[in-house]
C-alpha positions as CSV (number, residue, x, y, z in Angstrom):
1,M,-41.3,168.5,230.9
2,K,-41.5,171.4,233.3
3,A,-38.6,173.9,233.5
4,A,-37.8,177.4,234.9
5,R,-37.0,179.6,231.9
6,F,-35.2,182.9,232.2
7,Y,-36.3,185.5,229.7
8,S,-35.0,188.8,231.2
9,A,-34.7,190.5,234.6
10,K,-37.7,189.8,236.8
11,D,-39.0,187.4,234.1
12,I,-38.7,183.7,234.9
13,R,-41.5,181.5,233.6
14,I,-42.4,177.9,234.5
15,E,-43.0,176.3,231.1
16,D,-43.5,172.9,229.5
17,I,-40.6,172.3,227.1
18,E,-39.3,169.4,225.1
19,Q,-36.6,167.4,226.8
20,Q,-33.1,167.4,225.3
21,V,-32.0,164.7,222.9
22,L,-29.7,162.0,224.3
23,E,-26.5,162.1,222.3
24,P,-23.4,159.8,222.2
25,G,-21.2,160.5,225.2
26,T,-24.0,161.9,227.3
27,V,-26.4,160.8,230.0
28,R,-29.8,161.9,231.0
29,V,-30.1,162.9,234.7
30,D,-33.5,163.0,236.4
31,V,-33.1,166.0,238.7
32,A,-33.7,165.3,242.4
33,Y,-32.9,168.7,243.8
34,C,-31.5,172.0,242.5
35,G,-30.3,174.8,244.7
36,I,-30.8,178.5,244.1
37,C,-27.4,180.2,243.7
38,G,-26.5,183.8,244.3
39,T,-25.7,184.0,240.6
40,D,-29.3,183.0,239.8
41,L,-30.4,185.9,242.0
42,H,-28.1,188.3,240.2
43,E,-29.5,187.2,236.8
44,Y,-33.1,187.6,238.1
45,L,-32.5,191.1,239.5
46,E,-30.0,192.5,237.0
47,G,-29.5,190.1,234.1
48,P,-28.7,188.9,231.7
49,I,-25.1,188.6,232.9
50,F,-23.8,185.1,232.4
51,C,-27.0,184.3,230.4
52,P,-26.6,185.1,226.6
53,S,-28.9,187.9,225.6
54,V,-31.2,187.8,222.6
55,G,-29.3,188.2,219.4
56,H,-26.0,187.3,221.1
57,P,-25.9,183.5,221.3
58,H,-23.3,181.9,223.4
59,P,-20.3,180.9,221.2
60,I,-20.2,177.3,222.5
61,S,-23.8,176.4,223.3
62,G,-25.2,178.4,220.4
63,E,-28.1,179.4,222.7
64,E,-29.6,182.7,223.7
65,L,-32.5,183.8,226.0
66,P,-34.7,182.2,227.1
67,V,-32.6,179.5,228.8
68,T,-33.3,177.0,231.6
69,L,-31.8,178.0,234.9
70,G,-30.1,175.9,237.6
71,H,-26.6,174.7,238.1
72,E,-26.5,173.3,241.6
73,F,-28.2,170.0,241.3
74,S,-28.2,166.3,242.1
75,G,-30.1,163.5,240.4
76,V,-30.3,159.9,239.2
77,I,-29.2,158.7,235.7
78,S,-32.2,157.5,233.7
79,E,-30.6,157.0,230.3
80,V,-27.1,156.4,229.1
81,G,-25.9,157.4,225.6
82,E,-23.7,155.4,223.2
83,G,-20.0,155.3,224.2
84,V,-20.5,156.2,227.9
85,E,-18.4,154.0,230.3
86,G,-18.4,153.9,234.1
87,L,-21.9,155.3,234.5
88,E,-25.2,153.4,234.4
89,V,-28.9,153.8,234.9
90,G,-29.7,154.3,238.6
91,D,-26.4,155.9,239.5
92,H,-26.7,158.9,241.9
93,V,-24.8,161.8,240.5
94,V,-23.9,165.4,240.7
95,V,-22.9,167.6,237.8
96,E,-19.9,169.9,237.4
97,P,-21.9,172.3,235.2
98,Y,-19.4,173.6,232.7
99,I,-19.8,174.6,229.1
100,I,-16.2,174.5,227.7
101,N,-14.8,174.3,224.2
102,D,-14.0,170.8,223.1
103,D,-10.4,171.6,222.3
104,V,-9.6,172.6,225.9
105,D,-7.7,170.2,228.2
106,T,-10.2,169.2,230.8
107,S,-8.3,166.1,232.1
108,E,-7.7,165.5,235.7
109,K,-4.2,167.1,235.4
110,S,-5.6,170.4,234.1
111,T,-5.5,173.4,236.5
112,D,-7.0,176.0,234.3
113,Y,-9.9,174.7,232.2
114,H,-12.2,176.9,234.3
115,L,-10.4,180.0,232.9
116,S,-10.6,179.0,229.3
117,Q,-12.1,181.3,226.6
118,D,-15.9,181.5,226.5
119,M,-16.3,179.3,229.6
120,N,-19.8,179.4,231.0
121,F,-22.2,177.1,232.9
122,I,-25.0,174.7,232.3
123,G,-28.1,176.4,233.7
124,L,-26.9,179.8,232.7
125,A,-25.7,179.8,229.1
126,G,-27.8,176.9,227.8
127,R,-27.6,173.1,227.6
128,G,-30.5,172.7,229.9
129,G,-30.4,173.3,233.6
130,G,-31.2,171.8,237.0
131,L,-34.5,173.7,237.4
132,S,-36.1,171.2,235.0
133,E,-37.3,167.6,235.3
134,N,-34.2,166.2,233.6
135,V,-31.1,167.4,231.8
136,V,-28.7,165.8,229.4
137,V,-25.0,166.2,230.3
138,K,-21.7,165.1,228.7
139,Q,-20.1,162.3,230.7
140,R,-17.0,164.3,231.5
141,W,-19.1,166.6,233.8
142,V,-21.0,163.9,235.6
143,H,-19.7,162.6,239.0
144,K,-21.0,159.5,240.8
145,I,-21.8,159.8,244.4
146,S,-22.5,157.2,247.0
147,K,-26.1,156.3,247.5
148,D,-25.4,156.7,251.2
149,V,-25.3,160.5,250.6
150,A,-28.9,161.9,250.6
151,L,-29.7,163.5,247.3
152,D,-30.8,166.8,249.0
153,E,-27.4,167.1,250.6
154,A,-25.7,166.1,247.3
155,A,-27.2,169.2,245.7
156,L,-24.9,171.3,247.8
157,I,-21.7,169.6,246.5
158,E,-21.5,172.1,243.6
159,P,-21.3,175.2,245.9
160,L,-19.2,173.1,248.4
161,S,-16.7,172.6,245.5
162,V,-16.4,176.4,245.2
163,A,-15.5,176.5,248.9
164,M,-13.0,173.6,248.3
165,H,-11.3,175.5,245.5
166,A,-11.0,178.6,247.6
167,V,-9.4,176.7,250.5
168,D,-7.1,174.9,248.2
169,K,-6.0,178.1,246.5
170,S,-5.2,179.6,249.9
171,K,-2.7,176.9,250.7
172,V,-3.8,177.1,254.4
173,Q,-2.4,174.3,256.5
174,E,-3.8,172.2,259.3
175,G,-3.5,174.0,262.6
176,E,-3.3,177.5,261.1
177,T,-5.9,180.2,261.7
178,A,-8.4,181.5,259.2
179,L,-11.0,184.3,259.2
180,V,-14.0,184.1,256.9
181,V,-15.6,187.4,256.2
182,G,-19.3,186.9,255.3
183,G,-21.7,184.3,256.5
184,G,-23.8,183.6,253.5
185,P,-24.1,180.2,251.8
186,I,-20.6,180.1,250.4
187,G,-19.0,181.7,253.5
188,Q,-20.7,178.9,255.6
189,L,-19.4,176.2,253.3
190,V,-15.9,177.7,253.3
191,C,-16.0,177.4,257.1
192,A,-17.1,173.7,256.8
193,V,-14.2,172.9,254.5
194,L,-11.7,174.7,256.7
195,K,-13.0,172.8,259.8
196,A,-12.7,169.5,257.9
197,K,-9.1,170.3,257.1
198,G,-8.2,171.0,260.7
199,V,-8.0,174.8,260.4
200,R,-8.8,177.0,263.4
201,T,-11.6,179.1,261.9
202,F,-13.4,182.3,262.8
203,I,-16.2,184.2,261.0
204,S,-17.2,187.8,260.8
205,E,-20.9,188.4,260.0
206,P,-23.3,191.2,261.1
207,S,-26.4,189.0,260.9
208,P,-27.1,187.2,264.3
209,L,-28.9,184.4,262.5
210,R,-26.0,183.7,260.2
211,R,-23.5,183.9,263.0
212,Q,-25.6,181.4,265.0
213,K,-25.8,179.1,262.0
214,A,-22.0,179.0,261.8
215,V,-21.7,178.2,265.5
216,D,-24.5,175.6,265.5
217,A,-22.9,173.8,262.5
218,G,-19.8,173.4,264.7
219,N,-17.5,174.8,262.0
220,V,-16.1,177.9,263.8
221,V,-14.3,178.6,267.0
222,D,-16.2,181.9,267.3
223,A,-18.4,184.3,265.3
224,F,-17.9,188.0,265.5
225,N,-20.3,190.9,264.9
226,P,-18.2,193.5,262.9
227,M,-20.7,196.2,263.9
228,E,-19.7,195.8,267.6
229,I,-16.1,194.8,267.7
230,D,-12.9,195.5,265.8
231,V,-12.5,192.2,264.0
232,P,-8.8,192.7,262.8
233,E,-7.8,193.7,266.3
234,K,-9.7,190.7,267.7
235,M,-7.8,188.4,265.3
236,R,-4.5,189.8,266.4
237,E,-5.5,189.3,270.0
238,L,-6.3,185.7,269.3
239,T,-3.0,185.0,267.4
240,G,-0.4,186.6,269.7
241,G,-0.4,189.8,267.7
242,A,0.2,188.2,264.3
243,G,-3.2,188.1,262.6
244,A,-4.9,185.4,260.6
245,D,-2.8,183.2,258.3
246,V,-5.6,183.3,255.7
247,C,-8.6,185.5,255.2
248,F,-11.5,184.8,252.9
249,E,-13.6,187.6,251.5
250,V,-17.1,186.4,250.8
251,T,-19.3,189.5,250.9
252,S,-18.5,191.6,247.8
253,V,-18.7,194.8,249.9
254,Q,-15.9,197.2,250.5
255,A,-15.8,196.7,254.3
256,G,-15.2,193.0,253.7
257,I,-12.0,193.3,251.7
258,D,-10.8,196.1,254.0
259,T,-11.3,193.8,257.0
260,C,-9.4,191.0,255.3
261,L,-6.4,193.2,254.5
262,D,-6.3,194.5,258.1
263,A,-6.8,191.1,259.7
264,V,-4.3,189.0,257.7
265,R,-0.8,188.5,259.1
266,T,2.4,189.6,257.3
267,Q,3.0,187.4,254.3
268,G,-0.4,185.9,254.8
269,T,-3.0,185.3,252.1
270,V,-6.3,187.0,251.3
271,V,-8.7,185.0,249.0
272,N,-11.5,186.8,247.3
273,V,-14.3,184.3,246.8
274,S,-17.2,186.7,246.0
275,I,-18.4,188.0,242.7
276,W,-18.3,191.8,242.5
277,S,-20.9,193.8,240.5
278,K,-18.8,197.0,240.9
279,P,-15.2,197.9,241.4
280,A,-13.6,197.7,244.8
281,S,-10.9,200.0,246.3
282,I,-7.7,198.2,247.3
283,D,-5.3,199.8,249.7
284,M,-2.1,198.8,248.0
285,H,0.0,200.2,250.8
286,K,-1.3,197.6,253.2
287,I,-0.4,194.8,250.7
288,V,3.1,196.3,250.3
289,M,3.8,196.7,254.0
290,K,2.6,193.3,254.8
291,E,4.0,191.5,251.7
292,C,0.6,189.7,251.8
293,Y,-0.9,187.8,248.9
294,L,-4.3,188.8,247.4
295,T,-5.8,186.3,245.0
296,G,-9.2,185.5,243.5
297,I,-11.0,182.3,242.6
298,I,-13.8,181.5,240.2
299,A,-15.9,178.3,240.6
300,Y,-13.7,175.1,240.7
301,V,-11.2,173.1,238.7
302,N,-11.0,169.3,239.3
303,N,-12.3,169.9,242.8
304,H,-15.4,167.8,242.7
305,P,-13.7,164.4,243.4
306,E,-12.1,165.7,246.6
307,T,-15.3,167.5,247.6
308,I,-17.4,164.3,247.1
309,A,-14.9,162.3,249.1
310,L,-15.1,164.8,252.0
311,V,-18.9,164.5,252.1
312,E,-18.9,160.7,251.7
313,S,-16.4,160.4,254.6
314,G,-18.7,162.4,256.9
315,K,-16.2,165.1,257.5
316,V,-18.6,167.7,256.2
317,D,-22.2,167.6,257.2
318,L,-24.4,169.5,254.7
319,K,-27.8,168.9,256.5
320,P,-27.6,172.1,258.6
321,F,-27.4,174.3,255.5
322,I,-30.6,173.1,253.9
323,T,-33.3,175.6,254.8
324,K,-36.3,174.2,253.0
325,K,-37.5,172.3,249.9
326,I,-40.1,173.6,247.5
327,A,-41.9,172.8,244.3
328,L,-40.8,174.3,241.0
329,E,-44.1,176.2,240.8
330,N,-43.1,178.1,244.0
331,L,-39.7,179.1,242.8
332,I,-40.3,182.8,242.8
333,D,-42.6,183.4,245.8
334,D,-41.0,180.8,248.2
335,G,-37.5,180.7,246.7
336,F,-36.2,183.9,245.1
337,D,-38.3,186.3,247.2
338,T,-37.0,184.7,250.4
339,L,-33.4,184.9,249.4
340,I,-33.7,188.4,248.1
341,N,-35.8,190.0,250.8
342,H,-35.3,187.7,253.8
343,N,-31.8,186.3,253.2
344,E,-30.9,186.1,256.9
345,T,-33.5,183.4,257.3
346,A,-32.2,181.0,254.7
347,V,-29.0,179.4,253.6
348,K,-29.9,177.0,250.8
349,I,-33.4,176.6,249.4
350,L,-33.8,173.4,247.2
351,I,-36.2,172.9,244.4
352,D,-37.7,169.5,243.5
353,P,-38.5,170.2,239.8
354,A,-40.6,167.0,239.2
355,G,-42.1,166.8,242.6
356,R,-40.6,163.3,243.2
357,N,-39.3,164.0,246.7
358,L,-41.6,166.5,248.4
């Protein structure tokens, strides 16, 4: 089968590889669509980061470079392994793409399996990936979705679950005010979740195209250009002098975290959602004088069921965030190159690895 294999920075190859063996407790998913994540871009430009380098196999998967990429994907079950219950051939599914030690509690009551030792992801640290024709996944990480949800939209449920985890972590309440700093894919999805939960939401983003995308999607009250206005002052003006109840940092740039700390109200919450490749400077005096809360999130933890329900109910419309769909052979030229060099023009680019749906 065809797969996108990551060898090293700037070296991804489309190759024919053997498909994975179906084992007890697993299912085979024929991939319909797979999105390109910001993490994939970091691996391509700077990696290996999450991917295990040659000579250093991942302690759980046992794999090292090259590995198959892709962790934001939807598909249809084509085979069911021995002992699997509740899933059958033909089911439409999405995958919570974790690689986690078998002795970790991953039950529905767990709130921290995503923080367990050696945690990593399918499509980064081995065990196949969504940028291939099919992938074998343990039943625990496979979630059924309604066939009323289009499979291209379903491919965005994984990044939407990141947004859901961020919003849940913030403890923001219906009717409160939120500021999202950064209008990239995750920032846009954070706005979508906030709107669905009845939160009055604003976004700060220098790109006019990204600001317009947030407005057109109907998920924000207003979109601000931080190059032209004082966003923290604007938030105080809109909230009777108080500031935002919650701010979400989704840029991984210094100005983003500074804006959040300035715009949040006293005893409000700042949630860092972005992945930083270098240290940030935090003005602790601002945190002290506001008694505000600063927290970070990584990925998701038992958020997929709530996220899927939100999409199935129609409260979140994912269609506006799909920029285009391409073949696996065009992954670099039409996918990675666009997102690296023309990122204002795209939110989510989807790949159809087998060419079934183009």
